[in-house]
C-alpha positions as CSV (number, residue, x, y, z in Angstrom):
1,M,11.6,-0.6,16.5
2,P,11.2,-0.3,12.5
3,V,13.0,2.3,10.6
4,I,11.4,3.7,7.4
5,T,12.9,6.3,5.0
6,V,11.4,7.5,2.2
7,N,12.9,9.4,-0.4
8,W,11.3,12.5,-3.0
9,W,10.6,15.6,-4.0
10,Q,12.2,18.4,-2.4
11,G,9.4,21.5,-2.0
12,N,6.9,19.4,-0.3
13,N,6.3,21.1,2.3
14,R,6.2,20.9,6.8
15,Q,2.6,19.9,6.5
16,A,3.0,17.3,3.7
17,R,5.6,16.0,5.6
18,R,4.0,15.4,8.7
19,E,0.4,13.8,7.0
20,L,2.7,11.9,5.7
21,V,4.9,10.5,9.0
22,A,1.7,9.7,10.0
23,G,-0.4,7.9,7.8
24,I,3.2,6.1,7.9
25,T,3.2,5.6,11.0
26,D,-0.9,4.5,11.5
27,V,0.1,2.0,8.5
28,V,3.1,0.2,10.5
29,T,1.8,0.1,13.8
30,R,-1.8,-1.9,12.7
31,V,0.3,-4.4,10.2
32,S,3.4,-4.9,12.7
33,G,1.3,-4.3,16.0
34,C,3.8,-2.3,17.6
35,P,3.1,1.3,19.2
36,D,3.7,4.4,18.0
37,D,6.5,5.7,20.1
38,A,8.4,2.3,18.3
39,V,8.0,3.4,14.8
40,T,11.0,5.8,12.9
41,V,10.1,7.3,9.9
42,I,12.8,9.4,8.1
43,V,11.9,12.0,6.0
44,R,14.8,13.2,3.0
45,D,14.4,15.3,0.1
46,V,15.6,15.6,-2.0
47,A,16.2,18.2,-5.0
48,P,14.9,16.7,-9.1
49,D,18.9,17.5,-10.7
50,H,20.0,15.3,-8.4
51,W,17.5,12.5,-9.1
52,G,17.6,10.0,-12.0
53,K,15.1,8.8,-13.9
54,G,15.5,6.6,-17.4
55,G,18.7,7.4,-17.2
56,H,18.1,11.6,-17.7
57,L,18.0,13.7,-14.4
58,A,14.7,14.2,-12.7
59,D,13.7,18.3,-13.1
60,E,14.3,17.3,-16.9
61,L,11.6,15.4,-17.6
62,R,9.4,16.9,-15.5
63,P,7.0,20.2,-16.6
64,R,7.7,23.7,-15.2
65,G,6.2,24.5,-12.5
66,G,3.8,21.1,-11.6
67,R,5.0,17.7,-10.2
68,R,5.5,14.3,-11.1
């Protein structure tokens, strides 16, 4: 029973999360041979000001209006 956790920046919509969960589930079932319903995917939306990269908060690194 694989459990996969994805941490990504806040702001992705429900459709993006749906596609992410479906895609990850497809890959895990193909590689592991387990059934779809055995795969759990947890998606955590993290605010960029709670994400550090290279010693800086991510909201200080990303350009205005865009994503990195």
